C-alpha positions in Angstrom: 93.9 94.6 100.0 95.5 95.6 96.5 99.2 94.6 96.2 100.1 97.6 94.7 103.1 99.5 96.2 102.9 102.5 98.1 105.5 105.1 97.4 107.6 105.5 100.3 108.1 108.9 102.6 110.5 110.0 104.7 108.4 110.2 107.5 104.8 108.3 108.0 102.0 109.7 110.3 101.5 106.9 113.8 98.0 108.0 113.7 95.8 109.5 110.7 92.7 111.0 111.3 90.1 111.7 108.3 86.8 113.8 107.6 85.2 112.5 104.6 83.8 115.6 103.1 82.8 116.1 99.6 80.0 113.0 98.6 76.9 115.3 98.0 78.8 117.7 95.8 80.5 115.1 93.9 77.3 113.5 93.1 75.5 117.4 92.8 78.3 117.7 89.9 77.2 114.9 88.3 73.3 115.3 88.5 73.1 112.1 90.6 71.3 111.7 93.9 73.3 111.9 97.2 73.2 108.3 97.7 75.2 107.8 94.9 78.4 110.1 96.3 78.2 108.0 99.3 78.2 105.1 97.7 81.2 106.4 95.7 82.6 107.6 99.0 82.9 103.9 100.2 85.6 103.2 97.7 87.3 106.1 98.6 87.1 104.3 102.1 89.0 101.2 100.8 91.7 103.1 98.9 92.4 105.0 102.2 92.8 101.9 104.2 94.9 100.0 101.8 97.3 102.9 101.7 97.6 103.9 104.9 98.2 99.8 105.9 101.0 99.7 102.9 102.4 102.9 104.4 103.0 101.6 107.6 100.2 103.8 109.5 99.3 102.3 112.9 95.8 103.5 113.0 93.1 105.4 110.9 90.5 107.2 112.2 87.4 108.1 109.6 84.5 110.0 110.3 81.4 108.4 109.1 78.4 110.1 111.0 79.1 112.6 113.6 76.2 113.6 116.5 74.9 116.3 114.7 74.3 114.3 111.0 71.1 112.9 113.2 69.7 116.0 111.9 69.8 115.3 108.3 66.6 114.2 106.7 65.4 110.8 107.7 65.5 109.1 104.6 69.3 110.2 104.4 70.0 109.4 107.5 68.6 105.4 106.9 69.9 105.1 103.9 73.5 105.8 105.5 72.9 103.6 108.2 71.6 100.9 105.6 75.2 101.4 103.4 77.1 101.3 106.8 75.7 97.9 107.5 76.5 96.6 104.1 79.8 97.6 103.8 80.5 96.2 107.6 79.3 92.8 106.4 81.3 93.2 102.8 84.4 94.1 104.3 85.1 92.3 107.6 86.4 89.4 106.2 89.0 91.2 104.1 89.9 93.4 107.1 90.5 90.3 108.9 92.5 88.4 106.5 94.8 91.9 105.6 95.7 92.1 109.9 93.5 95.2 110.2 91.6 95.3 113.3 88.2 97.6 113.2 87.1 99.6 116.4 84.1 101.6 116.2 83.6 104.7 118.1 80.6 106.9 119.0 77.2 106.8 121.0 76.0 103.3 119.9 72.8 103.4 122.3 71.4 105.5 118.7 72.5 102.9 116.6 69.9 100.3 115.6 70.1 97.2 117.2 70.8 95.6 114.0 73.8 97.7 113.2 75.1 97.4 116.6 75.1 93.8 116.2 76.8 94.2 113.3 79.4 96.4 114.7 80.0 93.9 117.5 80.5 91.1 115.5 82.9 92.5 113.1 85.0 94.1 115.9 84.9 90.6 117.4 86.1 89.5 113.9 89.2 91.3 113.4 89.8 91.7 117.4 93.6 90.0 117.2 94.7 91.6 114.4 97.5 94.2 115.0 99.1 95.2 111.3 96.8 98.6 111.8 93.7 99.8 113.9 91.0 101.3 111.7 88.6 103.3 114.0 85.2 104.4 112.5 83.8 107.4 114.3 79.8 107.0 113.9 77.1 108.7 115.9 80.1 110.3 117.5 81.2 114.0 118.5 84.0 115.1 120.6 82.0 117.3 122.9 79.9 113.9 123.8 83.7 112.8 124.1 84.8 114.8 126.4 81.3 115.2 128.4 81.0 111.2 128.9 84.7 111.4 130.2 83.6 113.9 132.1 80.7 112.1 133.7 82.7 109.0 134.0 85.2 110.6 136.4 82.2 112.4 138.4 81.1 108.8 138.7 84.4 108.0 140.4 84.6 110.5 142.5 80.6 110.0 143.8 81.7 106.2 144.3 84.7 107.1 146.3 87.0 105.6 144.1 89.2 108.6 143.1 89.3 112.5 144.7 88.3 115.7 142.7 92.2 116.2 143.4 93.5 113.6 141.3 91.5 114.6 138.2 93.9 115.8 136.0 94.5 116.1 132.1 95.9 112.3 131.9 92.9 111.2 134.1 90.4 112.8 131.6 92.2 111.7 128.5 91.8 108.3 130.0 88.2 107.8 129.8 87.9 109.8 126.2 87.2 107.3 123.2 90.8 106.0 121.2 92.9 106.4 124.7 94.7 103.7 124.3 96.3 104.8 120.7 98.7 108.0 120.0 97.1 111.4 119.5 96.7 111.8 115.7 99.7 113.3 114.1 98.0 113.9 110.8 94.2 115.5 110.5 92.9 115.3 106.7 89.7 116.9 105.8 88.7 116.7 102.1 85.8 118.8 100.0 87.5 122.3 100.7 86.2 123.4 104.1 88.3 124.4 107.1 87.4 123.6 110.3 87.3 120.4 112.5 83.6 120.1 112.6 83.6 118.3 116.6 86.0 115.5 115.7 88.2 114.7 118.6 88.7 117.7 119.9 90.5 116.7 122.6 92.6 114.5 121.2 93.7 116.6 118.4 95.7 119.7 120.4 98.8 119.2 118.8 98.0 117.3 115.5 98.8 118.8 112.1 95.9 119.9 110.0 95.7 119.4 106.0 92.8 120.8 104.0 92.3 119.9 100.3 89.6 121.1 97.9 89.4 117.1 96.9 86.4 115.8 97.4 86.1 112.7 99.2 85.1 110.0 96.4 88.4 111.7 94.2 90.4 111.4 97.0 93.0 109.1 95.7 96.5 107.5 96.1 98.1 110.6 94.7 96.1 112.8 97.1 96.7 110.9 100.2 100.3 110.9 99.3 100.5 114.4 98.8 99.0 115.1 102.2 101.6 112.6 103.9 104.5 114.3 102.0 103.1 117.8 103.2 103.2 116.1 107.0 107.0 114.9 106.4 108.0 118.6 105.6 106.1 120.0 109.2 108.3 120.8 111.9 106.2 119.2 114.8 107.7 121.2 118.2 104.9 120.8 120.8 104.9 123.8 122.5 109.1 123.8 122.0 111.3 125.8 120.3 113.1 124.8 117.4 116.3 123.2 118.0 119.5 125.2 117.1 121.4 124.6 114.0 124.0 121.9 114.6 122.8 120.7 117.9 122.0 117.3 116.7 118.3 118.0 117.0 115.8 118.7 114.2 112.8 120.0 116.8 110.7 116.9 115.7 109.4 114.7 118.0 
C-alpha cells in the first residue's frame, strides 16, 4: 500500500463494483500477446485497491472471471487461473498488513482444488481485517447468483423451514452473494463497452453506472478520481422525487 494521498471527494461511495475490461485490446495495441495485458491489468487492480482504501470505500468488488469466461480458449483460461493464483500468493499478506479483508465469490466448484485452497488461505489470513472488504468475483454470474439463492429458498421450503408466502425480495436478497454488504453505489466499466454483462444483477438495481473508454491497464488514480467526482454529482433518488429547494433535503440517499 502506498503512502500517496488520495484527493478528497465530496461524496465517497460505500461500495464500488468494477468490470475490468480492455486487457486484450491493450496488449493488441502494443503488438503483444493477450497475457501481457492481463499481467498489466493486475497492476491496475493494485492501484484501484489502494486508491479505494485510502478514499474510505467500505467494499470494492472486482469482476475477475465470469461464468461465461469458461468458454474462452483453454490456454487463456489456464493462464488466467495461474495468474489468479500468483496474485493471491503475492498479495494476501499485503492485504492483511493494510487492513483489507479478501472475499472470493462465485461458483468455486469450477475452480481447481489448488486455487480453491489458495482462496481459502487468503480469506483466512485477512478474515479479521476491517478497513475495507475486497470481493473478487471469480467464476461468477449474476444469473447463477439469483438461481442459487432461489434454490436455497426452495430447499428451505421443502424442509419445512419456511413457507412459500414468506419468500419476498428481502428473503431472496439474503441468499445472494454479498448479502452482508450494502448494494454497490457506483459501478465502473472500463474499455468502452456499455453493458453490465451478467454482473451483480440483483445487487445493482439502483447503482449509478459509469462507463469509460480507458482500457483497464491504463485505469489510474486520475481515471478513478474522475469516476468518483462524477458519482458525487449524481442525485440518487431511489424511485423518490427530488426534494424541493429550500426544504432542507437534497434528494440524495
